[in-house]
C-alpha positions as CSV (number, residue, x, y, z in Angstrom):
1,M,-8.7,2.2,-31.8
2,A,-6.1,3.9,-33.9
3,E,-5.2,6.1,-30.9
4,R,-4.3,3.3,-28.7
5,D,-0.5,2.6,-28.5
6,G,-0.3,0.3,-25.6
7,D,-0.5,-3.4,-25.8
8,E,-3.7,-5.3,-25.1
9,G,-2.1,-7.8,-22.7
10,G,-3.3,-8.5,-19.3
11,T,-2.9,-6.6,-16.1
12,T,0.2,-6.6,-14.0
13,V,-1.9,-6.4,-10.8
14,T,-2.0,-10.0,-9.7
15,P,-1.2,-11.8,-6.4
16,S,1.8,-13.3,-8.2
17,A,3.5,-9.9,-8.3
18,E,5.0,-10.7,-4.8
19,F,7.1,-13.4,-6.5
20,P,8.9,-11.9,-9.5
21,P,10.5,-14.3,-12.0
22,L,14.3,-14.8,-12.3
23,D,16.0,-12.8,-15.0
24,P,17.8,-14.7,-17.8
25,D,21.3,-14.4,-16.1
26,E,19.9,-15.9,-12.9
27,L,18.3,-18.7,-14.8
28,R,21.6,-19.5,-16.5
29,A,23.4,-19.4,-13.1
30,L,20.7,-21.6,-11.6
31,R,21.2,-24.2,-14.3
32,R,24.9,-24.3,-13.6
33,I,24.4,-24.6,-9.9
34,G,21.9,-27.4,-10.6
35,D,24.5,-29.3,-12.6
36,R,26.9,-29.1,-9.7
37,W,24.3,-30.5,-7.4
38,R,23.5,-33.3,-9.8
39,N,27.1,-34.3,-10.0
40,A,27.6,-34.1,-6.3
41,R,24.8,-36.5,-5.6
42,R,25.7,-39.2,-8.1
43,G,27.5,-41.4,-5.6
44,R,24.7,-41.7,-3.2
45,P,23.3,-45.2,-2.5
46,P,20.0,-46.2,-4.0
47,G,17.0,-45.1,-1.9
48,A,19.0,-42.4,-0.1
49,D,16.5,-39.8,-1.2
50,T,13.4,-41.8,-0.5
51,L,11.0,-39.9,1.8
52,P,9.7,-41.6,4.9
53,V,6.2,-40.1,4.3
54,D,3.9,-39.6,1.4
55,P,4.2,-35.8,0.6
56,T,0.8,-35.8,-1.2
57,L,-0.9,-37.1,1.9
58,R,-3.1,-39.6,0.0
59,R,-1.2,-42.9,-0.6
60,H,0.5,-43.5,2.7
61,P,-1.2,-46.1,4.9
62,D,-0.7,-43.9,8.1
63,R,-3.2,-41.2,7.2
64,P,-3.1,-38.0,9.4
65,A,-5.5,-37.8,12.3
66,P,-6.5,-35.2,14.8
67,T,-4.2,-34.7,17.8
68,R,-4.4,-33.0,21.1
69,F,-2.7,-29.9,19.7
70,G,-4.3,-30.0,16.3
71,R,-8.0,-31.0,16.5
72,L,-8.6,-30.7,12.8
73,A,-7.1,-33.5,10.7
74,P,-4.4,-32.0,8.3
75,I,-5.7,-34.2,5.5
76,A,-8.9,-32.0,5.4
77,M,-6.8,-28.9,4.8
78,F,-5.6,-29.9,1.4
79,R,-6.8,-31.3,-1.9
80,I,-4.9,-32.8,-4.7
81,G,-4.4,-30.4,-7.6
82,E,-2.8,-30.8,-11.0
83,P,-0.1,-31.9,-11.7
84,D,-0.1,-33.9,-8.5
85,E,0.2,-30.8,-6.3
86,L,-1.4,-29.9,-3.0
87,V,-3.9,-27.0,-2.9
88,A,-4.8,-25.5,0.5
89,T,-8.5,-25.4,1.2
90,A,-10.4,-22.7,3.1
91,P,-10.1,-24.4,6.5
92,A,-6.3,-24.4,6.2
93,N,-6.4,-20.6,6.7
94,L,-7.9,-21.0,10.2
95,P,-5.4,-20.5,13.0
96,G,-4.8,-23.2,15.6
97,S,-5.7,-21.2,18.7
98,R,-9.3,-20.7,19.9
99,L,-8.8,-17.0,20.1
100,G,-7.4,-16.9,16.6
101,R,-10.3,-18.8,15.2
102,A,-12.8,-16.5,16.9
103,T,-11.0,-13.5,15.5
104,T,-11.0,-15.0,12.0
105,R,-14.7,-15.6,12.1
106,L,-15.3,-12.0,13.3
107,R,-13.2,-10.7,10.5
108,R,-15.0,-12.8,7.9
109,A,-18.4,-11.6,9.3
110,L,-17.3,-8.0,8.8
111,F,-15.3,-8.3,5.5
112,G,-16.7,-11.4,3.9
113,P,-15.2,-14.9,3.2
114,P,-11.8,-15.1,1.6
115,L,-11.5,-15.0,-2.2
116,T,-9.3,-17.3,-4.2
117,S,-6.5,-15.8,-6.3
118,A,-8.4,-16.9,-9.5
119,A,-11.2,-14.5,-8.5
120,V,-9.1,-11.4,-9.2
121,V,-10.5,-11.4,-12.7
122,Y,-14.1,-11.3,-11.4
123,E,-13.3,-8.5,-8.9
124,R,-13.0,-5.9,-11.7
125,M,-15.6,-3.2,-12.2
126,R,-18.0,-2.5,-15.0
127,K,-18.4,1.1,-16.2
128,L,-21.6,1.8,-14.3
129,V,-19.9,0.7,-11.0
130,A,-16.5,2.3,-11.8
131,L,-18.1,5.7,-12.5
132,P,-19.3,6.3,-9.0
133,V,-16.3,4.6,-7.4
134,L,-13.7,6.6,-9.3
135,S,-15.6,9.9,-9.8
136,S,-16.8,10.4,-6.2
137,D,-13.7,12.5,-5.5
138,L,-13.9,14.5,-8.7
139,L,-17.6,15.2,-8.5
140,S,-17.7,15.9,-4.8
141,S,-15.0,18.6,-5.2
142,V,-17.6,20.9,-6.9
143,A,-19.2,21.1,-3.4
144,Y,-16.2,23.1,-2.1
145,G,-14.1,24.1,-5.2
146,P,-16.4,27.0,-6.3
147,E,-16.6,28.2,-2.7
148,A,-12.8,28.1,-2.4
149,M,-12.5,30.3,-5.5
150,L,-15.1,32.8,-4.4
151,A,-13.6,33.0,-0.9
152,V,-10.4,34.4,-2.5
153,L,-12.2,36.8,-4.8
154,L,-14.2,38.1,-1.8
155,L,-11.0,39.4,-0.3
156,A,-11.2,42.2,-2.9
157,G,-14.8,42.9,-2.0
158,S,-18.1,41.8,-3.3
159,G,-17.5,43.7,-6.5
160,A,-14.8,41.2,-7.5
161,L,-17.2,38.3,-7.5
162,G,-18.1,39.0,-11.1
163,L,-14.7,37.6,-12.1
164,S,-16.0,34.2,-11.1
165,L,-17.6,33.7,-14.5
166,P,-14.5,34.2,-16.7
167,L,-12.4,32.2,-14.1
168,A,-14.9,29.4,-14.3
169,A,-14.7,29.4,-18.1
170,G,-10.9,29.2,-17.9
171,L,-11.1,26.3,-15.4
172,A,-13.6,24.5,-17.6
173,L,-11.1,24.7,-20.5
174,L,-8.4,23.4,-18.2
175,M,-10.6,20.5,-17.1
176,I,-11.3,19.6,-20.7
177,A,-7.6,19.9,-21.7
178,V,-6.4,17.7,-18.7
179,G,-9.3,15.3,-19.3
180,V,-8.4,14.8,-23.0
181,S,-4.7,14.5,-22.0
182,Y,-5.5,11.7,-19.6
183,R,-7.5,10.0,-22.2
184,Q,-4.3,9.7,-24.2
185,T,-2.4,8.6,-21.2
186,V,-4.9,5.7,-20.7
187,A,-4.5,4.6,-24.3
188,A,-0.7,4.8,-24.1
189,Y,-0.3,3.2,-20.7
190,P,-3.2,0.6,-20.4
191,H,-1.7,-1.1,-17.3
192,G,-2.4,1.9,-15.1
193,A,-0.2,3.8,-12.5
194,G,-0.8,7.1,-14.4
195,S,1.5,9.9,-13.5
196,Y,4.1,7.7,-11.7
197,I,4.7,5.4,-14.7
198,V,4.4,8.1,-17.4
199,A,6.8,10.5,-15.7
200,G,9.2,7.8,-14.8
201,D,9.3,6.3,-18.3
202,N,9.8,9.5,-20.1
203,L,11.4,12.0,-17.7
204,G,13.5,9.7,-15.5
205,A,13.1,8.0,-12.1
206,G,13.3,11.2,-10.2
207,A,10.4,12.8,-12.0
208,G,8.3,9.6,-11.5
209,L,9.0,9.6,-7.8
210,A,8.1,13.3,-7.5
211,A,4.8,12.5,-9.3
212,A,4.2,9.6,-6.9
213,A,5.0,11.8,-3.9
214,G,2.6,14.4,-5.2
215,L,-0.1,11.8,-5.7
216,M,0.4,10.3,-2.3
217,T,0.0,13.6,-0.5
218,D,-3.0,14.3,-2.7
219,Y,-4.7,11.0,-1.8
220,V,-4.1,11.5,1.9
221,L,-5.5,15.0,1.7
222,T,-8.4,13.8,-0.4
223,V,-9.5,11.6,2.5
224,A,-9.0,14.3,5.1
225,V,-10.6,17.1,3.0
226,S,-13.5,15.0,1.8
227,V,-14.4,13.7,5.2
228,S,-14.0,17.1,6.8
229,A,-16.2,18.7,4.1
230,G,-18.8,16.0,4.5
231,I,-18.9,16.6,8.3
232,R,-19.2,20.3,7.6
233,A,-22.2,19.7,5.4
234,I,-23.8,17.7,8.3
235,T,-23.0,20.4,10.8
236,S,-24.4,23.1,8.4
237,A,-27.8,21.4,8.7
238,M,-27.3,20.4,12.4
239,P,-25.1,23.0,14.1
240,G,-25.3,21.1,17.4
241,L,-22.9,18.4,16.1
242,A,-20.1,20.9,15.3
243,A,-18.2,20.0,18.5
244,W,-18.0,16.3,17.3
245,T,-16.3,17.1,14.0
246,V,-13.1,15.2,14.7
247,P,-14.7,12.0,16.3
248,L,-17.3,11.9,13.5
249,G,-14.6,12.2,10.9
250,L,-12.5,9.4,12.4
251,A,-15.5,7.2,12.5
252,V,-16.2,7.8,8.8
253,I,-12.6,7.0,7.9
254,G,-12.9,3.8,9.8
255,L,-16.1,2.9,8.0
256,L,-14.4,3.6,4.6
257,L,-11.5,1.3,5.6
258,A,-13.9,-1.5,6.6
259,G,-15.8,-1.1,3.3
260,N,-12.7,-1.2,1.1
261,L,-11.3,-4.2,3.0
262,R,-14.2,-6.1,1.6
263,G,-12.7,-5.9,-1.9
264,V,-12.9,-3.7,-4.9
265,R,-16.2,-4.9,-6.3
266,A,-17.9,-5.1,-2.9
267,A,-16.8,-1.5,-2.0
268,G,-18.0,-0.4,-5.4
269,N,-21.4,-1.8,-4.8
270,L,-21.6,-0.1,-1.4
271,F,-20.8,3.3,-2.8
272,V,-22.8,3.3,-6.1
273,L,-26.1,4.6,-4.7
274,P,-24.7,7.7,-2.8
275,T,-22.8,8.9,-5.8
276,Y,-25.7,8.6,-8.2
277,A,-28.0,10.2,-5.6
278,F,-25.7,13.2,-5.5
279,V,-25.7,13.4,-9.3
280,V,-29.5,13.4,-9.4
281,A,-29.7,15.9,-6.5
282,L,-27.3,18.3,-8.2
283,L,-29.0,18.0,-11.6
284,A,-32.3,18.8,-9.9
285,L,-30.7,21.8,-8.1
286,L,-29.3,23.1,-11.3
287,A,-32.4,22.5,-13.3
288,V,-34.7,24.3,-10.8
289,G,-32.2,27.1,-10.1
290,W,-31.6,27.9,-13.8
291,F,-35.3,27.6,-14.6
292,R,-36.1,30.2,-11.9
293,A,-33.2,32.4,-13.1
294,A,-34.6,32.3,-16.6
295,G,-38.0,33.4,-15.2
296,R,-36.5,36.7,-14.1
297,G,-34.5,37.1,-17.3
298,F,-31.2,35.9,-15.9
299,V,-30.8,39.1,-13.9
300,P,-28.3,38.5,-11.1
301,V,-29.2,39.3,-7.6
302,A,-26.9,41.8,-6.0
303,P,-24.6,40.2,-3.4
304,P,-24.5,41.6,0.1
305,P,-21.8,44.4,0.4
306,V,-18.5,43.1,1.7
307,P,-15.6,45.5,2.2
308,A,-12.3,44.7,0.5
309,V,-9.3,43.6,2.6
310,E,-6.9,43.2,-0.3
311,G,-6.4,45.0,-3.6
312,L,-7.7,43.3,-6.8
313,G,-4.6,42.4,-8.8
314,L,-3.2,39.6,-11.0
315,L,-1.8,37.7,-8.0
316,L,-5.2,37.6,-6.3
317,V,-6.9,36.4,-9.6
318,L,-4.3,33.7,-9.9
319,R,-4.9,32.6,-6.3
320,A,-8.6,32.4,-7.0
321,F,-7.9,30.4,-10.1
322,S,-5.7,27.9,-8.3
323,S,-8.2,27.6,-5.5
324,G,-11.0,26.8,-7.9
325,A,-8.7,24.2,-9.5
326,V,-9.1,22.0,-6.5
327,S,-12.3,20.9,-8.2
328,M,-10.2,18.9,-10.6
329,T,-8.7,16.6,-7.9
330,G,-9.5,13.1,-8.8
331,I,-9.4,13.5,-12.5
332,E,-6.3,11.2,-12.7
333,A,-8.1,8.4,-10.8
334,V,-9.1,6.5,-13.9
335,S,-5.5,6.4,-15.3
336,N,-4.3,4.9,-12.1
337,A,-7.0,2.3,-12.0
338,V,-7.2,1.0,-15.5
339,P,-6.5,-2.7,-14.4
340,A,-9.5,-2.5,-12.2
341,F,-11.9,-2.3,-15.2
342,R,-13.4,-5.2,-17.0
343,P,-11.9,-6.0,-20.5
344,P,-11.3,-4.2,-22.7
345,E,-9.8,-2.2,-19.8
346,W,-8.4,0.8,-21.7
347,R,-11.6,1.4,-23.7
348,N,-13.9,1.1,-20.7
349,S,-11.7,3.4,-18.6
350,R,-11.5,6.1,-21.3
351,T,-15.3,6.0,-21.7
352,T,-15.7,6.4,-17.9
353,L,-13.2,9.3,-17.9
354,T,-15.1,11.0,-20.6
355,W,-18.3,10.8,-18.6
356,M,-16.6,12.1,-15.5
357,V,-15.1,15.1,-17.2
358,A,-18.4,16.0,-18.9
359,M,-20.2,15.9,-15.6
360,L,-17.5,17.9,-13.9
361,V,-17.6,20.7,-16.4
362,L,-21.4,20.8,-16.3
363,F,-21.6,20.8,-12.5
364,F,-18.8,23.3,-11.9
365,G,-19.9,25.8,-14.6
366,G,-23.6,25.4,-13.7
367,L,-23.0,26.0,-10.0
368,V,-20.7,29.0,-10.4
369,G,-23.2,30.6,-12.8
370,L,-26.1,29.9,-10.5
371,I,-24.3,31.2,-7.4
372,H,-23.5,34.4,-9.3
373,L,-27.1,34.8,-10.4
374,S,-28.3,34.2,-6.8
375,G,-26.0,36.8,-5.3
376,L,-24.5,34.4,-2.7
377,V,-21.2,34.9,-0.9
378,P,-19.1,32.4,1.2
379,T,-19.8,32.5,5.0
380,A,-18.2,30.7,7.9
381,E,-21.5,29.5,9.2
382,Q,-22.8,27.7,6.2
383,S,-21.3,26.2,3.0
384,I,-22.2,28.1,-0.2
385,L,-23.8,24.9,-1.6
386,S,-26.1,24.8,1.4
387,Q,-27.0,28.4,0.9
388,L,-27.8,27.7,-2.8
389,A,-30.0,24.8,-1.8
390,R,-31.9,26.9,0.7
391,V,-32.5,29.6,-1.9
392,T,-33.6,27.2,-4.6
393,F,-35.8,25.1,-2.3
394,P,-37.0,27.4,0.5
395,S,-39.6,24.8,1.5
396,G,-40.3,21.1,1.4
397,P,-37.9,18.2,1.9
398,W,-35.6,19.0,-1.0
399,Y,-33.1,21.0,1.0
400,A,-32.6,18.2,3.4
401,L,-32.3,15.7,0.6
402,I,-29.7,17.7,-1.2
403,Q,-27.7,18.2,2.0
404,A,-27.9,14.5,2.8
405,A,-26.7,13.6,-0.7
406,T,-23.9,16.2,-0.5
407,A,-22.8,14.9,2.9
408,L,-22.7,11.3,1.6
409,I,-20.8,12.1,-1.6
410,L,-18.3,14.2,0.4
411,L,-17.8,11.5,2.9
412,L,-17.5,8.8,0.3
413,A,-15.3,10.9,-2.0
414,A,-12.4,9.6,0.0
415,N,-13.2,6.2,-1.6
416,T,-11.4,7.2,-4.7
417,A,-8.2,7.6,-2.7
418,F,-8.8,4.3,-1.0
419,N,-9.0,2.8,-4.5
420,D,-5.9,4.5,-6.0
421,F,-3.5,5.0,-3.1
422,P,-2.9,1.2,-2.5
423,R,-2.6,0.6,-6.2
424,L,0.0,3.3,-6.6
425,L,1.9,1.8,-3.7
426,F,1.7,-1.6,-5.5
427,F,3.4,-0.2,-8.6
428,M,6.0,1.5,-6.5
429,A,6.7,-1.6,-4.5
430,R,7.0,-3.6,-7.7
431,D,9.8,-1.3,-8.8
432,G,11.4,-1.4,-5.4
433,H,10.6,2.2,-4.3
434,A,8.1,1.2,-1.6
435,P,8.1,-1.6,1.0
436,R,7.3,-5.0,-0.7
437,R,4.5,-5.7,1.8
438,F,2.4,-3.4,-0.4
439,L,2.5,-6.0,-3.1
440,H,0.5,-8.4,-0.9
441,M,-3.2,-8.8,-1.5
442,G,-5.4,-9.6,1.5
443,D,-7.9,-12.5,1.6
444,R,-10.5,-10.3,-0.2
445,L,-8.0,-9.5,-3.0
446,A,-7.7,-5.9,-1.7
447,F,-4.3,-4.2,-0.9
448,S,-4.9,-4.3,2.8
449,N,-1.6,-2.9,3.9
450,G,-2.0,0.1,1.6
451,L,-5.5,0.7,2.8
452,V,-4.3,0.7,6.4
453,A,-1.4,3.0,5.6
454,L,-3.8,5.5,4.0
455,T,-6.2,5.3,6.9
456,V,-3.5,6.1,9.5
457,A,-2.1,9.0,7.5
458,A,-5.5,10.6,6.8
459,A,-6.6,10.2,10.4
460,V,-3.4,12.0,11.6
461,I,-4.0,14.9,9.2
462,L,-7.6,15.1,10.2
463,V,-6.8,15.3,13.9
464,A,-3.9,17.7,13.4
465,F,-6.1,20.2,11.5
466,R,-9.1,19.5,13.7
467,G,-11.3,18.8,10.6
468,H,-11.2,22.3,9.2
469,T,-11.6,22.2,5.5
470,E,-10.4,25.7,4.9
471,A,-7.1,24.9,6.6
472,L,-6.6,21.7,4.5
473,I,-7.4,23.1,1.0
474,P,-4.2,25.2,0.7
475,L,-2.3,21.9,1.0
476,Y,-4.4,20.3,-1.6
477,A,-3.5,21.7,-5.1
478,V,0.3,21.5,-4.9
479,G,0.6,17.7,-4.9
480,V,-2.0,16.9,-7.4
481,F,-1.0,19.5,-9.9
482,L,2.6,18.5,-9.6
483,A,1.5,15.0,-10.7
484,F,-0.6,16.6,-13.5
485,T,2.3,18.7,-14.8
486,L,4.8,15.9,-14.7
487,S,2.4,13.4,-16.3
488,Q,1.5,15.8,-19.2
489,A,5.2,16.7,-19.7
490,G,6.0,13.0,-19.8
491,M,3.3,12.4,-22.4
492,V,4.8,15.2,-24.6
493,R,8.1,13.4,-24.5
494,H,6.4,10.1,-25.1
495,W,4.8,11.3,-28.4
496,R,8.1,13.0,-29.5
497,R,10.0,9.8,-29.0
498,R,7.5,7.5,-30.8
499,R,6.4,9.9,-33.6
500,G,3.5,7.8,-34.7
501,P,0.6,9.1,-36.8
502,G,-0.9,12.3,-35.4
503,W,1.8,12.6,-32.8
504,R,2.0,16.4,-33.2
505,R,-1.7,16.8,-32.4
506,R,-1.4,14.5,-29.4
507,A,1.7,16.3,-28.1
508,T,0.1,19.6,-28.5
509,I,-2.9,18.5,-26.4
510,N,-0.7,17.2,-23.6
511,A,1.5,20.4,-23.8
512,V,-1.5,22.6,-23.3
513,G,-2.7,20.5,-20.3
514,G,0.8,20.5,-18.9
515,T,1.2,24.2,-19.3
516,F,-2.0,25.1,-17.5
517,S,-1.3,22.5,-14.8
518,G,2.2,24.0,-14.3
519,L,0.7,27.5,-14.0
520,V,-1.7,26.3,-11.3
521,L,1.1,24.4,-9.5
522,V,3.4,27.5,-9.4
523,T,0.6,29.8,-8.4
524,A,-0.6,27.5,-5.6
525,A,2.9,26.9,-4.3
526,V,3.9,30.6,-4.2
527,T,0.6,32.2,-3.1
528,K,-0.4,29.6,-0.6
529,F,3.1,28.8,0.7
530,T,2.6,30.6,4.0
531,E,-1.0,29.3,4.4
532,G,0.2,25.7,4.6
533,A,1.3,24.7,1.1
534,W,4.9,24.7,2.5
535,V,4.0,21.4,4.1
536,V,3.6,19.7,0.7
537,V,6.5,21.6,-0.8
538,V,8.8,20.2,1.9
539,A,7.1,16.8,2.1
540,V,7.5,15.9,-1.6
541,P,11.3,16.0,-1.7
542,L,11.5,14.3,1.6
543,L,9.3,11.5,0.3
544,V,11.4,11.2,-2.8
545,L,14.5,10.8,-0.7
546,L,12.7,8.1,1.3
547,F,11.7,6.3,-1.9
548,R,15.3,6.4,-3.1
549,A,16.6,5.1,0.2
550,I,14.2,2.2,0.0
551,H,15.2,1.5,-3.6
552,R,18.9,1.5,-2.6
553,H,18.2,-1.1,0.2
554,Y,16.3,-3.4,-2.2
555,R,19.0,-3.0,-4.9
556,R,21.8,-4.0,-2.4
557,L,19.6,-6.9,-1.2
558,H,19.1,-8.1,-4.7
559,R,22.8,-7.9,-5.5
560,S,23.5,-9.9,-2.3
561,L,20.9,-12.6,-3.0
562,A,21.0,-12.8,-6.8
563,L,22.2,-16.1,-8.2
564,H,25.7,-16.3,-9.6
565,P,27.3,-19.2,-11.5
566,P,29.7,-21.3,-9.4
567,P,33.4,-20.9,-10.2
568,G,34.6,-23.3,-12.9
569,G,32.3,-25.6,-14.9
570,P,30.2,-28.5,-13.7
571,A,32.0,-31.1,-11.7
572,P,32.9,-34.0,-14.1
573,G,32.4,-36.8,-11.6
574,P,31.6,-37.7,-7.9
575,P,32.7,-35.0,-5.5
576,V,35.9,-35.1,-3.6
577,V,35.5,-34.0,0.0
578,P,37.9,-31.1,0.4
579,A,40.0,-30.3,3.4
580,P,38.7,-27.6,5.7
581,P,39.8,-24.2,4.4
582,P,41.6,-21.7,6.6
583,A,39.9,-18.9,8.4
584,T,40.4,-16.7,5.4
585,G,38.1,-18.8,3.2
586,P,34.7,-17.8,1.9
587,A,32.1,-16.7,4.3
588,A,29.5,-19.3,5.2
589,E,26.6,-17.2,3.8
590,D,28.2,-17.3,0.3
591,E,27.8,-21.1,0.0
592,E,25.4,-22.5,-2.6
593,L,26.5,-26.0,-3.1
594,P,26.2,-28.9,-0.6
595,E,29.9,-29.7,-0.6
596,Q,30.7,-26.2,0.4
597,V,28.7,-26.3,3.7
598,R,30.7,-27.1,6.8
599,H,28.7,-27.4,10.0
600,L,29.2,-26.8,13.7
601,V,26.1,-27.5,15.8
602,I,25.8,-25.6,19.1
603,V,23.3,-26.4,21.8
604,P,22.8,-23.8,24.6
605,V,22.1,-25.8,27.8
606,A,20.8,-24.0,30.9
607,R,20.1,-27.2,32.9
608,L,20.0,-30.9,32.2
609,N,16.3,-31.8,31.8
610,R,14.2,-33.5,29.2
611,A,14.1,-30.4,27.0
612,S,17.9,-30.0,26.9
613,L,18.5,-33.7,26.5
614,R,16.1,-33.8,23.6
615,A,17.9,-30.9,21.9
616,L,21.3,-32.7,22.4
617,A,19.9,-35.9,21.0
618,Y,18.5,-34.0,18.0
619,A,21.9,-32.2,17.4
620,A,23.9,-35.5,17.6
621,S,21.5,-37.2,15.2
622,L,22.5,-34.8,12.5
623,G,26.0,-36.4,12.4
624,Q,27.9,-33.1,12.5
625,P,30.4,-31.8,15.0
626,T,28.4,-30.7,18.1
627,L,29.3,-28.3,20.9
628,A,27.2,-27.7,24.1
629,V,27.5,-24.3,25.8
630,H,26.5,-23.5,29.4
631,I,26.3,-20.0,30.8
632,A,26.9,-20.0,34.6
633,P,26.6,-17.0,36.9
634,E,29.5,-18.0,39.1
635,E,32.3,-20.6,39.3
636,P,30.6,-23.0,41.9
637,E,27.6,-23.4,39.6
638,A,29.9,-24.0,36.6
639,D,31.6,-26.7,38.6
640,R,28.3,-28.3,39.6
641,F,27.1,-28.4,36.0
642,R,30.4,-30.0,34.7
643,E,30.0,-32.7,37.4
644,Q,26.4,-33.3,36.2
645,W,27.7,-33.5,32.6
646,R,30.2,-36.2,33.6
647,V,27.4,-38.1,35.3
648,W,25.5,-38.0,32.0
649,G,28.6,-39.5,30.3
650,D,30.4,-36.5,28.7
651,H,29.2,-37.7,25.3
652,L,29.6,-34.3,23.7
653,R,32.1,-31.5,24.1
654,L,31.0,-29.0,26.7
655,E,32.1,-25.3,27.0
656,T,31.2,-23.4,30.1
657,I,31.2,-19.6,30.2
658,V,31.1,-17.8,33.5
659,S,28.9,-14.7,33.4
660,P,29.7,-12.7,36.6
661,Y,27.1,-10.1,35.7
662,R,24.4,-12.8,35.3
663,A,23.6,-12.0,31.7
664,V,22.9,-14.9,29.4
665,V,22.0,-13.7,26.0
666,G,24.8,-11.2,25.5
667,P,27.7,-13.5,26.4
668,L,26.4,-16.3,24.3
669,A,25.8,-14.1,21.3
670,H,29.3,-12.6,21.5
671,Y,30.8,-16.1,22.0
672,L,29.2,-17.4,18.8
673,E,30.2,-14.2,17.0
674,A,33.8,-14.9,18.1
675,L,33.6,-18.5,16.9
676,H,32.3,-17.4,13.5
677,A,35.0,-14.8,13.2
678,S,37.7,-17.4,13.8
679,R,36.2,-19.7,11.1
680,A,34.1,-17.7,8.7
681,D,33.5,-20.7,6.5
682,L,31.6,-22.5,9.2
683,V,27.8,-22.6,9.4
684,L,26.9,-22.4,13.1
685,T,23.6,-24.1,13.6
686,V,22.2,-23.2,17.0
687,V,19.6,-25.6,18.4
688,V,17.5,-23.8,21.0
689,P,15.3,-26.0,23.2
690,E,12.0,-24.2,23.9
691,V,9.2,-25.3,26.2
692,V,5.8,-24.5,24.6
693,V,3.0,-23.9,27.1
694,R,-0.6,-24.3,26.0
695,S,-2.2,-21.4,27.8
696,R,-1.3,-17.8,27.1
697,W,-1.3,-16.8,30.8
698,H,1.2,-19.5,31.5
699,R,3.7,-17.5,29.4
700,L,3.8,-14.9,32.2
701,L,5.3,-17.6,34.4
702,H,8.3,-18.1,32.2
703,S,11.3,-15.8,31.4
704,R,11.1,-16.6,27.7
705,T,14.9,-16.6,27.4
706,E,14.6,-18.7,24.3
707,Q,12.9,-16.0,22.3
708,R,15.3,-13.3,23.4
709,L,18.2,-15.6,22.5
710,R,16.7,-16.4,19.1
711,T,16.3,-12.7,18.4
712,A,19.9,-11.9,19.4
713,L,21.4,-14.7,17.4
714,R,19.4,-14.0,14.2
715,R,21.4,-10.9,13.6
716,L,24.7,-12.7,13.5
717,P,26.0,-13.7,10.0
718,G,26.6,-17.3,9.3
719,V,24.4,-18.5,12.1
720,V,21.3,-20.6,11.7
721,V,18.9,-20.6,14.6
722,T,16.4,-23.4,14.9
723,S,14.0,-24.0,17.8
724,L,13.2,-27.4,19.1
725,P,9.8,-27.2,20.8
726,V,9.0,-29.5,23.8
727,H,5.4,-29.7,24.8
728,P,4.8,-30.6,28.5
729,G,2.0,-32.9,29.3
730,G,-1.0,-32.1,31.6
């Protein structure tokens, strides 16, 4: 407990993150604006603010009932909460159309019923579930990490394979150093987000975004590499399926998406058994293999002779070391997912991380040693883990069981990315560096938008590289070790700034992990640059630029929409209606007080029928200056419409615009823009009559000019567009 420096507060991952609170300055401004509102409304007559309906839907004598367009009574959609508030019930989530309701039922059959926001606490994972969910990527990497290291050593001939043992020992030390470093990260940052938050807090926003970009590329590649490696394990046992590598991979990615859309806890329960099955299978393989090696006195079998194609030098050894380091991908998963654990989150996550690192060191070291003793070399036809299983279990069902468990863990290893990628996007969106839609939790309390984004990106990578694991692995190490390096460097800065008890020891541990991670990063980026690592080297700065552009947009938007106190103090008495200001007055979109708003209601009228007359009646009922606008294709039609307008009574001012090129939307939009430019203080409220048809195929019979008009007008500043629907009978 003494090592923990973070607070024990709750998690920041809640559905309410979409609605950040106001800062103190905005609260003070809001109070002053409210004072102005209160003073402005003092002279209103008694009962002026009385509503004609009961907003709680329970005391009014005219209770809601089903209608032709809404067959479910609205009263059934809500219940009364406390204090005297409405709470939407599950039926309120059903769409109104028959097709929409059918789609919703199908989605719930696939992903489960919706969960309430209060259930977010119960969707957390206990350690025995979190271990397989978060370790599947880390543990599955031992199925291809040792092979990637041996494949590089084999370039110097079969005689160089003996270096695999000291390299494995060095990698084991690196695994332990990075694992201990992340244990400290979890204690210091118990709210999760790992490398992104650590680097951003201690090294600056740029370092945090670089770490996030590295992690994002790592997560996308995790899905692509894990799925392609799993498909390869299947095709190693059944070569006839090799031609279906890409379709099978896409199907697996789709299944992973469907499983994770069911929610964190449901996805964890789905993936528990395959991970534990792989652990048991690998333990059995290591136990039997090492027992047989002990029977022959640990004398290694000579590997088949392979001629050297490169000289054995320091650069080759470093390449082999960095290739074997891909076995560490996923070690940061726990630090990113601390809020997904049950309380106490930080303690449970550190325990889970310790188990993961211990199993990783055991499996990686045990496999490399056993491969060396068995004299195996990588081949294109069969994975080296498959070869080891065949040698260890030459008969019986054990080989098939090990391959099945390996294929499952490799396919499901991508689930770690499905768990962490959306969560990373959540933290970035909370800080304004990613689209805010990634803050939203779906009806199963999963980050649905982040899951879909990961699925699309991984599917594109899988198709682009045709599911070849060897082509994807060179891209793999750069992003993840960039995040490792920045995270550990950030932790060194963290301890130096805080200087608590034992800070030197902690800083030394993080410095060792950061140094080794930086060595792997530089080696992988340099030696594998031409093999494909250049993609990540180029992608990371481009992603950082994208994140900064998103942040600039949100910062400008916040400055534009933030609350500011009105000029002067609160009005001392009833408001005095001011004279209309000149055209150089404040823009209409800067108004925050009722007395500042000056209206002009505009009704576009194509022809005089029930829809347009209803829109005119609605506009006139608002008691504001109203202007009707008619777009005519030629002068004779304009004259005819003006005559019809006089027959109606010429109750409102009419402006006709002749459009000789027969366009409607463009001339009207430019006309309104000109009106607004002449009086920037006016709020132009455009009432668009819209005929709503019941059947979807009926829409094909209409031009839908109303929708195009609404889309064009929405872009104009100082213009409010409201649609007045008219439902034809029959």
